[in-house]
Phi, psi and omega in degrees: 000136179280160175296134171298150173285151177300148184295322173263117184282061182291337181299337183275001180284339179269125183268331181267123183267353185300325172297324177291324174298314182299315178300317179292322177293321174299328186272005176064038185255138171289155194227134170260116182255118183251127181238124177289117185257341184203137175232120171237137183081018178085148177190165184290338182230146185276167173298147187102340176297142185229154165233156177237133174235130171213174176294114180087000186226136172209135179213141174099170176205155180247329188218339184078006180245223185274350190295317185300326182290321179289322177299319178303321182296320181290318183294323180282330172297320176299318180296330180285313188257344178080357180277127178293157184223141172247117191252141173233132179234142181100215182300125183083007179286144174282001178238077187290344181283347178263101187256137173268117183302330178281357182074018185270164165244130183228149177237130183237130180256128178241132180222148174270128179233128184275155182297341184255013180298125185301322177301316179299314179302316180296318179297320180289324175300316177293320174306309180301315185276359185057048173246141179283137178220171179230137180256129178234127183205147169242011176095346178243309180254138172209152179224151179219123183190191182293316178202071177291146181276120182292160174229167182301137176087353181266146171271159174234127182229125182258140176242136172252163169304151178297127177307133184245146181233130174242127177244127173263127177150180184214342186278179182303327183292319180298318183293319181293321176297315181293315180299317177296325177300314181299314184292338178273002181088011179277140169288109190242135179236134170258129180249118180232087178310129176062027179285183174296156180292325180279142184284167175295151178282058182239111181302135174083006178260151173263155187218132178226148186248002185273179184288158190306311183301309180298317182299316180289324178295326178287315182293315187091141177231158178203184177301341179258018177256133173245135179241124177255120179259109188220060182268335184064026183221124192298309181304314184291325172300314181295323182290315180296322175294321181294333180270329191273319190295320177286352188286181180270004183302138178284343182216131169227123180235150187231123174283138178146166179288147183297328186289346180256001184299318183303315188283337173289329184263346183306311179300326183294309176306316182298328181281352175094020175302136177300137183298324182295325172287324172297326182288344176273000178288131180267101186214119000295152188289148172086165176286152178272092178251005168092348185254157182232358177293157185311307188285338171286320175294321179301313181300322184290323183292303186290333171297318178295315175300319179294320184291320182290325179295317178295322178302321184287315177300327176296331175275326180230083189309131178283324186246117183280156170283157177294146177277122183273151173296135178275152179292000000 
């Protein structure tokens, strides 16, 4: 008999299942990996959404209803016999008693992955190294790499590095941005040059006390990195901008009034910063939601970062649809 799912589905708060995969792999546990491969008629989660099941581990969610419990039954059966499964809920489902309230039809692929599977090891290594990779699997054969060639009947799942957030600042607004970043699943670092030795009391956050250039060099930046500058200090703003704008960060935002933006950027223009890069700066930072309280600003900043990430994914889909067998 399988383990019951927790009464409170906190497992569904995690969108990225790779930490759960790593936990199972480190515990030498076989894994049932479930992937949402098709959504018709609308649904709460898009294709590519995943869940992980292992003994003592569950992560992710598909619908927020009774589907998770039924998928768990199939997942633990898959762990026992190793046979991959393709599940259908909604129209055409063999389980008509399981209704999707949104009226959707979804398909889910479930596969058993052993902790020593080379594809799993490559996926976790790429996650650690912040390398994008693609997973291709039919439940029996699987490959993971930069650009593996799909085959008929296999699902294709692309993985990007975890979004990263670097916040410069020390006041309640900077702390709120950093805390919401952590809660949103971003790898978050707060940078407060010459700040106190002890880190802020925010669970899951990294903390640095060095100058902006040294901090960013140590943290590392890439296209999946967002930088929020919220120091309320003109000189520190300029130092942080001088370090952030030439970096590979996909997003750089600056807190402050629009009327003071020119004086913040004047030294950078004088130093020869390309105007095109300056125009990519998000200033004032965040979406215009009308609020200025710390949590309101944090919501606007994380909202803007998230909106831009999803806009990019709409142009370059992160998660591919399954490759169907040809006739």
